[in-house]
C-alpha positions in Angstrom: 25.1 22.3 -31.4 23.9 23.7 -34.4 19.9 23.3 -34.7 19.0 23.0 -38.1 15.0 22.8 -39.4 12.4 21.5 -37.1 13.9 18.1 -37.1 17.3 19.7 -35.3 14.5 21.4 -33.4 13.1 17.7 -31.9 16.4 16.0 -31.2 17.4 19.1 -29.8 14.3 19.4 -27.2 14.4 15.7 -26.9 17.8 16.1 -25.2 16.7 19.0 -23.1 13.8 17.0 -22.1 15.9 14.6 -20.8 18.3 16.8 -18.8 14.9 18.6 -17.1 13.7 15.3 -16.2 16.7 14.3 -14.1 14.8 17.2 -12.2 11.9 14.7 -11.5 14.8 12.2 -10.2 16.1 14.6 -7.8 12.5 15.7 -6.8 11.9 12.1 -5.9 14.8 11.6 -4.1 14.5 14.8 -2.3 11.1 14.3 -0.7 11.7 10.2 0.2 14.8 11.4 2.0 12.2 14.2 4.1 9.8 11.6 4.6 12.1 9.1 5.9 13.9 11.7 8.1 12.0 11.0 11.4 11.1 7.3 10.8 14.7 6.2 10.2 16.1 8.6 13.3 13.8 6.5 15.3 14.5 3.2 13.6 17.8 3.5 11.8 20.1 6.2 13.1 23.3 4.7 11.9 21.6 5.3 8.3 19.5 8.0 8.9 20.2 11.6 6.6 19.6 13.6 10.0 23.0 12.2 11.1 25.0 12.2 8.4 24.8 11.1 4.3 26.9 8.6 4.1 24.9 6.3 5.9 22.0 7.0 3.9 23.4 6.8 0.9 24.6 3.6 0.8 21.5 1.7 2.5 18.8 3.9 1.5 19.2 5.5 -2.1 19.3 2.3 -3.6 16.3 1.4 -1.9 14.5 4.2 -2.8 15.9 4.2 -6.3 14.2 0.7 -7.1 10.7 1.4 -5.1 10.5 4.3 -6.9 11.5 2.6 -10.3 8.5 0.2 -9.8 6.1 2.3 -9.1 7.2 4.2 -12.2 6.9 1.1 -14.1 3.2 0.5 -12.6 2.1 3.2 -13.5 3.0 3.6 -16.9 2.2 0.3 -17.7 -1.3 1.5 -16.6 -1.3 4.7 -17.9 -4.4 5.1 -20.6 -6.2 3.3 -18.4 -5.6 5.9 -15.9 -6.1 8.3 -17.9 -9.8 6.8 -19.1 -10.7 6.5 -15.7 -10.0 10.4 -14.6 -11.2 11.2 -18.4 -13.9 8.9 -19.0 -13.3 8.6 -22.8 -15.1 6.0 -24.8 -13.4 4.5 -27.6 -15.9 4.9 -31.6 -15.0 4.0 -35.0 -15.9 5.2 -38.1 -19.5 3.9 -37.2 -20.0 6.1 -34.2 -17.9 9.1 -35.7 -17.6 8.8 -39.6 -16.7 12.5 -39.6 -14.0 12.5 -37.1 -12.3 9.3 -38.2 -12.3 10.5 -42.2 -10.4 13.6 -40.6 -7.9 11.5 -38.7 -6.6 8.6 -41.0 -5.4 10.4 -43.7 -3.7 12.4 -41.3 -2.2 9.4 -39.6 -1.0 8.0 -42.4 0.4 11.3 -44.0 2.7 11.0 -41.0 3.6 8.0 -41.5 1.8 6.3 -38.3 -0.5 3.3 -38.1 -4.2 4.9 -37.8 -4.8 5.1 -33.9 -7.7 4.6 -31.6 -9.7 7.3 -31.4 -12.0 8.2 -28.4 -14.7 10.9 -27.4 -15.2 12.8 -24.0 -19.0 13.5 -23.7 -18.1 17.3 -22.6 -19.1 20.4 -24.2 -15.2 21.4 -23.2 -13.5 22.6 -26.5 -10.2 20.0 -25.8 -8.0 16.7 -27.2 -5.1 15.2 -26.2 -3.2 12.0 -27.2 -2.1 9.4 -24.8 -0.2 6.2 -24.5 3.3 4.6 -24.5 3.7 2.5 -27.6 2.8 4.5 -31.4 1.2 1.6 -32.3 -1.2 1.8 -28.8 -1.8 5.6 -29.0 -5.3 7.1 -28.7 -6.4 10.5 -30.0 -9.1 11.8 -27.8 -11.3 14.2 -28.7 -14.4 16.3 -26.0 -17.5 16.5 -27.7 -17.4 20.0 -27.7 -14.7 20.6 -30.2 -16.0 18.4 -32.8 -19.2 20.0 -32.4 -17.7 23.7 -32.7 -14.6 23.1 -35.1 -14.9 22.9 -38.5 -13.2 20.2 -40.7 -10.1 22.1 -41.5 -9.9 23.0 -37.6 -10.6 19.7 -36.3 -7.8 18.4 -38.8 -5.0 21.2 -37.5 -5.7 19.9 -34.2 -5.5 16.4 -34.6 -2.4 17.1 -36.9 -1.4 18.5 -33.5 -1.9 15.2 -31.3 -0.6 12.8 -34.0 2.8 15.0 -33.9 2.4 14.8 -30.4 2.8 10.7 -31.5 5.4 11.1 -33.6 7.7 12.8 -31.5 7.2 10.4 -28.9 5.5 13.4 -26.6 3.0 11.3 -25.2 5.4 8.8 -23.9 7.3 11.9 -22.0 4.3 13.6 -20.8 2.8 10.6 -19.4 6.3 9.9 -17.5 5.9 13.7 -16.3 2.3 13.1 -14.9 3.5 9.3 -13.5 6.5 11.4 -11.9 4.2 14.1 -10.1 1.9 11.5 -9.5 4.6 9.9 -7.4 5.9 13.0 -5.8 2.3 13.1 -4.8 2.4 10.3 -2.4 5.5 11.5 -0.9 3.6 15.0 -0.3 1.7 15.3 3.3 -1.7 16.8 2.8 -3.0 19.1 5.4 -6.1 18.0 7.7 -9.7 18.5 6.4 -10.8 19.0 10.3 -9.6 22.4 11.2 -9.5 21.8 14.7 -6.6 19.1 13.9 -4.8 21.5 12.1 -4.8 23.9 14.9 -3.7 21.0 17.2 -0.7 20.6 15.1 0.1 24.0 15.2 0.0 24.7 19.0 2.2 21.9 19.1 5.1 24.2 17.6 5.3 26.9 20.6 5.7 24.0 23.2 8.5 22.1 21.1 10.5 26.0 21.0 10.6 25.8 24.6 12.0 22.3 25.1 13.8 21.2 21.6 13.4 24.2 19.8 16.0 22.3 16.7 13.0 20.1 16.3 11.1 23.3 15.3 13.8 24.2 13.0 13.6 20.5 11.8 9.6 20.8 10.8 10.2 24.4 9.0 13.1 23.3 7.0 11.4 19.6 5.8 8.3 21.6 4.9 9.8 24.3 2.8 12.2 21.4 1.2 9.0 19.8 0.3 7.6 22.8 -1.1 10.9 23.7 -3.0 10.7 20.2 -4.5 6.9 20.0 -5.4 7.6 23.6 -7.2 10.4 22.7 -9.1 8.7 19.6 -10.4 6.0 21.8 -11.7 8.2 24.0 -12.9 10.3 20.7 -14.8 6.3 19.8 -16.9 5.9 23.5 -17.3 9.3 23.9 -19.5 9.1 20.3 -20.8 5.3 20.5 -22.5 6.0 24.5 -23.2 8.2 23.4 -25.7 6.9 20.6 -27.3 3.5 22.8 -27.7 5.8 25.4 -30.1 6.9 22.5 -32.1 3.6 20.4 -32.3 2.6 23.2 -33.5 5.0 24.2 -36.4 4.8 20.2 -37.1 0.7 20.5 -37.7 1.2 23.3 -39.7 3.7 21.3 -41.9 1.5 18.3 -42.0 -2.0 20.2 -43.1 -0.4 23.3 -44.9 -2.9 25.3 -43.4 -1.6 27.7 -40.4 -4.9 29.7 -40.3 -7.0 26.8 -39.8 -4.6 25.9 -36.5 -4.6 29.8 -36.0 -8.8 29.8 -35.9 -8.8 26.3 -33.6 -6.5 28.1 -31.0 -8.6 31.2 -30.8 -11.7 29.3 -30.4 -10.6 26.8 -27.7 -9.2 30.0 -26.0 -10.7 30.2 -22.5 -13.4 26.9 -23.1 -10.9 24.0 -22.5 -11.2 23.0 -19.0 -13.0 19.7 -18.6 -15.0 20.2 -15.4 -14.1 17.6 -13.0 -10.4 16.9 -14.1 -7.7 17.2 -11.4 -5.4 19.9 -11.6 -2.2 19.1 -13.6 -4.1 16.4 -15.7 -4.2 19.0 -18.2 -0.4 18.7 -19.5 -0.9 16.3 -22.4 -3.9 18.0 -23.6 -3.9 20.7 -26.6 -4.4 23.6 -24.3 -3.9 23.6 -20.1 -3.5 26.1 -17.5 -1.4 29.1 -18.2 -0.8 30.4 -15.0 -0.4 29.3 -11.1 1.4 26.0 -9.9 -0.3 23.7 -12.0 0.4 25.6 -15.4 1.4 23.2 -18.2 0.8 25.3 -21.8 1.9 28.3 -23.1 -0.3 31.1 -23.7 -2.6 30.6 -26.9 -1.7 34.1 -27.8 2.4 33.1 -27.4 1.5 30.0 -29.6 -0.5 31.8 -32.1 2.5 34.2 -32.5 4.9 31.8 -32.8 2.3 30.8 -36.0 2.0 33.9 -37.3 6.1 34.5 -37.2 6.7 31.5 -39.2 3.5 32.0 -41.5 3.1 35.3 -42.0 0.2 36.6 -44.3 -0.7 32.6 -44.4 -2.0 32.5 -40.8 -3.2 35.9 -40.7 -6.4 35.1 -43.0 -8.4 33.0 -40.3 -10.7 35.4 -39.4 -11.8 35.5 -43.0 -11.8 31.6 -43.3 -14.6 29.5 -44.4 -16.7 26.8 -42.9 -15.7 23.8 -44.1 -17.9 21.5 -42.9 -20.2 19.7 -45.3 -23.0 22.2 -46.8 -25.9 22.9 -44.2 -24.4 22.1 -41.0 -23.0 25.2 -39.9 -25.5 26.5 -40.9 -27.9 25.0 -38.1 -28.7 27.3 -35.5 -28.2 24.1 -32.9 -24.6 23.5 -34.2 -22.1 22.7 -31.9 -25.0 22.3 -28.7 -26.1 18.7 -27.6 -29.8 18.0 -27.9 -31.8 19.5 -24.3 -31.1 15.9 -22.8 -28.0 15.6 -23.7 -27.2 19.1 -22.0 -28.5 18.1 -19.0 -26.4 15.4 -18.6 -23.2 17.4 -19.4 -24.6 20.3 -16.6 -24.7 17.6 -14.0 -21.6 15.8 -14.8 -20.1 19.0 -14.4 -21.6 19.9 -11.7 -20.7 16.3 -9.9 -17.3 16.6 -11.2 -16.5 20.0 -9.9 -17.9 18.7 -6.4 -15.9 15.4 -6.5 -12.9 18.0 -7.3 -13.5 20.3 -4.3 -13.7 17.2 -2.0 -10.8 16.0 -2.8 -9.1 19.3 -2.6 -7.5 20.3 0.9 -9.1 22.3 2.8 -5.5 24.2 4.2 -3.2 25.2 1.0 0.4 25.2 1.2 1.7 28.3 0.8 5.2 29.2 -0.4 6.7 27.8 2.8 5.0 24.7 2.6 3.2 25.6 5.5 -0.8 26.0 6.0 -2.1 28.8 7.3 -2.2 27.3 10.9 1.5 26.2 10.8 2.4 29.6 9.8 0.5 31.2 12.7 2.2 28.3 14.9 5.8 28.6 13.8 5.4 32.7 14.5 4.3 31.4 17.8 7.1 29.4 18.5 9.5 31.9 17.3 8.4 34.7 19.8 7.8 31.7 22.7 11.7 31.0 22.0 12.6 34.6 21.9 10.9 35.0 25.1 12.6 31.8 26.9 15.9 33.3 25.7 15.3 36.7 26.2 18.2 36.8 29.0 20.6 35.3 26.5 19.7 37.6 23.3 23.3 39.8 23.7 25.0 36.2 23.8 25.1 34.5 20.9 27.0 31.5 21.8 24.2 30.8 24.7 21.7 31.0 21.6 23.6 28.1 19.9 23.6 26.1 22.8 19.8 26.3 22.5 20.2 24.2 19.2 22.3 21.2 20.6 21.6 18.3 18.6 22.4 16.2 21.8 18.2 16.4 23.2 16.8 15.8 19.4 18.9 12.5 19.7 17.7 11.4 22.9 14.4 12.5 22.0 14.3 10.1 18.7 16.5 7.4 20.7 14.3 7.0 23.5 11.0 7.2 21.0 13.0 4.0 19.2 13.6 2.5 22.4 9.4 2.7 23.5 9.0 1.9 20.0 10.9 -1.4 20.1 9.2 -2.1 23.8 5.2 -1.7 22.6 6.1 -4.0 19.9 7.6 -6.7 22.0 4.2 -5.9 23.7 2.2 -6.5 20.7 3.9 -9.2 19.8 3.2 -11.1 23.2 -0.7 -10.3 22.5 -0.9 -11.9 19.3 1.3 -14.8 20.1 4.3 -14.1 18.5 5.9 -15.0 21.7 5.8 -17.3 24.4 4.5 -15.4 27.1 4.2 -11.3 28.0 7.7 -9.6 28.8 7.5 -6.8 30.8 10.0 -3.8 29.1 12.6 -2.4 31.9 13.4 0.6 29.5 16.9 0.2 30.7 18.4 1.8 27.8 16.1 4.8 27.6 16.8 5.8 31.4 21.1 5.6 30.3 19.6 7.5 27.9 18.2 10.5 29.8 20.6 9.7 32.4 23.8 11.1 30.2 21.9 14.8 30.4 22.1 14.5 34.0 23.0 18.1 35.7 22.6 19.8 31.6 20.6 22.7 30.9 18.5 21.4 28.5 14.7 19.4 29.0 16.0 15.7 29.4 18.7 17.4 32.2 15.9 19.4 33.6 13.2 16.0 33.7 16.0 13.9 35.1 17.1 16.5 37.8 14.0 16.3 38.8 13.1 12.9 38.6 15.4 12.4 41.1 14.2 15.3 43.3 11.1 13.6 43.8 12.7 10.1 44.3 14.5 11.7 47.1 11.2 13.2 48.4 10.2 9.1 48.4 8.0 9.0 45.5 9.9 5.6 44.9 12.1 6.8 41.7 15.3 6.1 42.8 19.1 6.3 41.6 21.2 3.6 40.9 24.6 3.7 41.8 26.1 3.5 38.2 24.1 7.4 37.8 21.3 5.8 36.2 17.7 6.3 37.7 15.1 4.1 38.3 11.1 4.5 38.2 10.4 1.3 39.5 9.0 1.8 43.3 11.5 0.6 45.7 10.3 -3.0 47.6 9.2 -1.3 50.8 7.9 2.0 48.8 5.4 -0.8 47.2 4.9 -2.8 50.5 3.9 0.4 52.4 1.3 1.7 49.8 -0.4 -2.2 49.9 -0.5 -1.9 53.7 -1.9 1.4 54.1 -4.1 1.9 51.0 -5.0 -1.8 51.0 -4.4 -2.3 47.3 -2.0 -4.6 45.2 0.5 -3.7 43.2 0.9 -4.1 39.4 3.8 -5.8 36.9 3.6 -2.6 34.8 1.8 1.3 35.3 -1.5 1.7 33.4 -4.1 4.2 33.4 -8.1 4.0 32.7 -9.2 3.9 29.1 -5.1 4.2 27.6 -6.1 1.1 25.4 -9.8 2.5 24.8 -12.6 2.5 27.4 -15.7 0.1 27.2 -19.1 -0.4 28.4 -19.9 -3.0 30.5 -23.3 -3.4 28.6 -21.8 -3.5 25.2 -21.2 -6.8 23.6 -18.2 -8.5 23.7 -15.6 -7.3 20.9 -12.7 -9.4 20.1 -10.3 -10.5 23.5 -12.1 -7.5 25.0 -14.7 -9.5 26.9 -15.9 -8.5 30.8 -17.8 -12.1 30.8 -14.5 -13.9 29.4 -12.4 -12.1 32.3 -15.0 -13.2 35.2 -15.1 -16.6 33.8 -11.3 -16.6 33.9 -11.4 -15.8 37.5 -14.6 -18.3 38.3 -12.1 -21.0 36.2 -9.2 -20.3 38.8 -11.4 -20.6 41.7 -13.1 -24.1 40.4 -9.2 -25.1 39.5 -8.8 -24.8 43.7 -11.8 -26.3 44.7 -11.2 -29.6 42.2 -6.9 -29.9 43.7 -6.1 -32.1 45.1 -4.1 -31.3 48.4 -0.3 -31.9 46.9 -1.9 -29.6 44.1 -3.3 -26.8 46.4 -0.4 -24.5 46.8 0.1 -24.3 43.6 -3.3 -23.2 42.4 -4.2 -21.1 45.5 -1.2 -18.9 43.9 -2.4 -19.2 40.0 -5.7 -18.1 41.7 -3.9 -15.4 43.4 -1.8 -14.2 40.4 -5.5 -14.6 38.1 -7.3 -12.5 40.8 -4.7 -10.0 40.3 -4.5 -9.8 36.6 -8.5 -10.0 36.1 -8.6 -6.9 38.4 -6.2 -5.0 36.5 -7.4 -6.0 33.1 -11.4 -5.1 34.1 -10.4 -1.5 35.9 -8.2 -0.9 32.2 -10.7 -1.8 30.3 -14.1 -1.0 31.8 -12.7 1.7 35.0 -14.6 1.6 38.4 -18.3 0.5 36.6 -16.3 -2.9 35.6 -14.9 -3.5 39.1 -18.5 -2.8 40.5 -20.0 -5.4 38.5 -17.5 -8.3 39.3 -17.7 -7.7 43.0 -21.0 -9.8 43.0 -19.5 -12.3 41.1 -16.4 -13.4 43.8 -19.6 -14.0 45.9 -19.9 -17.3 44.7 -19.6 -20.7 46.0 -16.5 -21.4 44.1 -14.9 -18.4 45.2 -15.4 -18.8 48.9 -14.3 -22.0 48.8 -11.0 -20.8 47.4 -10.7 -18.1 49.6 -11.6 -20.1 53.1 -8.6 -22.6 51.8 -6.5 -19.8 51.3 -6.9 -18.4 54.8 -6.3 -21.6 56.1 -2.9 -21.7 54.1 -1.7 -18.3 55.2 -1.4 -20.0 58.7 0.5 -22.5 57.8 4.5 -21.3 58.4 5.5 -23.6 55.3 3.3 -22.1 52.8 4.0 -18.4 54.4 7.5 -18.9 54.2 8.0 -18.8 50.7 6.1 -15.8 50.2 7.9 -12.4 49.6 6.8 -9.8 52.1 4.7 -7.9 49.2 3.6 -11.4 48.1 2.1 -12.0 52.0 0.5 -9.1 52.7 -1.2 -9.1 49.1 -2.5 -12.3 49.8 -3.6 -11.5 53.3 -5.7 -8.8 51.6 -7.0 -11.2 49.2 -8.1 -13.5 52.0 -9.4 -10.4 54.2 -11.3 -8.7 51.5 -11.8 -10.4 48.9 -14.6 -8.2 47.4 -12.5 -5.2 47.7 -9.2 -6.5 46.3 -8.0 -3.9 43.9 -5.1 -2.3 42.0 -3.2 0.4 43.9 -4.0 2.5 40.5 -7.6 2.2 41.1 -7.4 2.5 44.8 -5.2 6.0 44.4 -8.3 7.2 41.6 -11.1 6.7 44.2 -8.5 8.5 46.9 -8.4 11.3 44.8 -12.0 11.4 43.9 -12.5 11.7 47.8 -10.6 14.4 48.0 
């Protein structure tokens, strides 16, 4: 389509900007997909992008689109308040800034706009911008340094430039680009500020290269695509903002009929526009901003001046010979353009605080062009070296190397993680009362998934073969008739350990401190309380002494179960010190009475006949040594310390 005049360029630029804006939408969906790769592979594999696009497009793309649209709408609605919070501008009127308002109002009328709000940033930088979503709510913002540093014609040229942005709808478009980038930043991972943590994350890559090399490839591809999406978004904003700056300059010249004033203003602004404390990329809406780097938002001042001169010729070339158009006496003062000493000190303090805040917000480990931190780059190189070393015998056989990237182990990895997460959520639900009673997860589905790798030359195949081998050696890991395996010890193995080590078995494995290790002297926090656990045991013993003869057997079994449960819980959260504190409590008269009744009932055949061999062995152990009734986990730890 043919373009005629500035109006045609503006309309053509609108169409071009909308086309470029589609890049933000594509980047948002790409980053959202990359953020959901692992979670969906674990919780919704049928619709995970890792396993196919159709399911993800049908189920999750609409959801992501709606969420993105809501975030965009909310941030656009709060745009002016967000800008005010970031730049700390204050609204002024003709009583506060009569010179500035006297310059702005005629220009707004000439442009056919309702008079915009005017605001000032107390900063020595030379910059200005317009913000807002609708014309009647637009705000023209000027820095104190700009107001004091330019004469009336120069200030009018800058104001005209910003008014043109309002007329052309640029403020809405630039606001939308900034909002899109803010939304994209929510999906962009940030490197940990702790170097030790970044090193630890990098160290996982070589280990993954040994067992799951495809996971290393997935991590590197995801990080690179994230970086590509973010860089593409910044480039899109630069292309949108740059073209509109040239048009705004040309329209400002047409509005003021004074190209020399705009050229003079731009030359004074050059190199003095940075507002201390402003985050990178937030200067896209201003008359001048970053010219290079990932956060570039503006063409260079030299390019803009050259464009103005190419259109206006000698009218712009007289800029160096212009006279100061400020009222008589203002430009001649030696301190003109400077703040009083007290305010100057405030400016310096604000700048220093802003710089420190910006430094605190900036991550200590930056991403390179591949989307990796320096630590991850080293980890990736190490992972490649480890993989080549581990498969050195297969370097001449491409088919063998390709087999190392079989996706089956990765699918199993995510599937096992999904089932483990489900079991954990089930346990949490039971703990907080969402389920009637705690139920143990047998992990049957996970074992079946792992068993499918039996005999294969991958990490899970080797794991299954090793577990089966250990089980055959008597560890209690057994193989079912259907070929799957179980890590639940056989009853005879459990019984043998109870009789040999004189300990009781727990329903589920645990380790000391796996849910936090606590001191026996600390104040009780929430449900984790040593006095509370001991009170449960006391109450169970008391219920035995208070029971009728008909209730006594049931109460004795309840006391036995409570002693087991409290012994497990105390050891889990408080370790051996907790067991030492609990032992004297069991010397109390109520416990002694309960133990005496238990010894008596174990001699009665009718009571003992309803017990399993394992239960009877554990009950006999409690009756014989009530002060040393500990879990087999605790006993194994004690034997290891002695060894």
